[in-house]
FIRORO-17650 format. One line per 3 residues: their letters; for each residue x, y, z of C-alpha. Coordinates in pm, 1 decimal. Layout:
REM FIRORO-17650
A) X:Y:Z  ...
REM end
This chain:
REM FIRORO-17650
MVN) 0.0:0.0:0.0  135.5:342.8:-98.6  172.1:600.2:176.1
KVS) -72.9:891.0:126.7  201.9:1151.7:175.0  427.5:982.5:-79.8
NVG) 498.1:1159.6:-410.2  507.6:835.2:-606.0  330.2:881.5:-937.4
HIP) 313.2:1261.0:-908.7  353.8:1441.3:-1240.5  434.9:1814.1:-1208.0
KRT) 211.8:2037.4:-1422.6  305.6:2372.4:-1575.5  115.0:2628.6:-1784.1
CVI) 218.3:2763.4:-2124.5  259.4:3143.9:-2108.4  117.3:3181.5:-2460.1
CKK) -190.6:2956.8:-2488.8  -240.0:2892.7:-2112.6  -268.8:2517.1:-2171.8
KDA) -167.5:2304.6:-1872.3  53.7:2005.8:-1941.7  319.7:1789.6:-1780.7
KSN) 643.8:1975.1:-1713.8  836.3:1732.1:-1933.9  618.3:1815.5:-2237.1
LVR) 686.4:2191.1:-2221.3  997.8:2392.4:-2306.6  1144.4:2598.7:-2021.9
FLI) 1305.1:2933.5:-2097.9  1452.8:3227.9:-1912.8  1497.7:3592.2:-2002.1
KNG) 1858.9:3709.0:-1969.8  1921.9:4073.1:-2067.3  1608.8:4074.3:-2284.4
IIV) 1709.2:3759.1:-2474.4  1525.8:3426.6:-2465.4  1749.0:3145.6:-2338.0
FDY) 1599.5:2797.4:-2368.6  1670.7:2559.3:-2081.0  1613.0:2212.4:-2223.9
KHR) 1754.7:2033.4:-1918.0  1546.5:2242.0:-1672.0  1853.1:2325.2:-1459.1
MQG) 1940.2:2691.7:-1514.2  1894.0:2930.6:-1226.2  1650.1:3216.3:-1249.6
RGY) 1283.5:3277.7:-1312.8  1171.3:3018.5:-1563.0  872.5:3028.9:-1793.9
YCC) 717.4:2745.4:-1988.6  591.3:2724.5:-2344.9  435.3:2451.0:-2559.4
QTS) 664.6:2289.3:-2811.1  431.7:2381.3:-3096.9  559.0:2620.6:-3361.3
NCI) 253.3:2839.6:-3305.6  336.3:2912.2:-2941.1  712.7:2943.1:-2992.9
SKL) 663.3:3192.8:-3276.9  458.9:3414.7:-3043.1  727.2:3428.8:-2770.6
DKW) 898.0:3737.1:-2912.8  571.9:3932.9:-2904.5  503.3:3809.3:-2550.2
IKK) 842.3:3939.0:-2430.3  802.0:4277.9:-2598.8  469.5:4317.1:-2418.8
RKK) 641.8:4262.0:-2084.7  967.8:4441.3:-2166.3  956.7:4664.4:-1858.2
KFY) 967.4:4363.3:-1625.4  1284.0:4213.9:-1773.1  1514.6:4516.9:-1778.1
REM end
């Protein structure tokens, strides 16, 4: 019997910043903003505020517009 406080079988969920779709963390691409430039973190290990995006070309193509909208926050 599995202990109720155990994390066995837990799948972390994250939300895409573009389409707001929730999915497993492993299915999304993590990225950071360093000096106004998008830096993709494929191994999910870089330090800093990370954001997540779907791996679809539609969402990735909209990232530049998303950053320009929030430019004041990143500088």
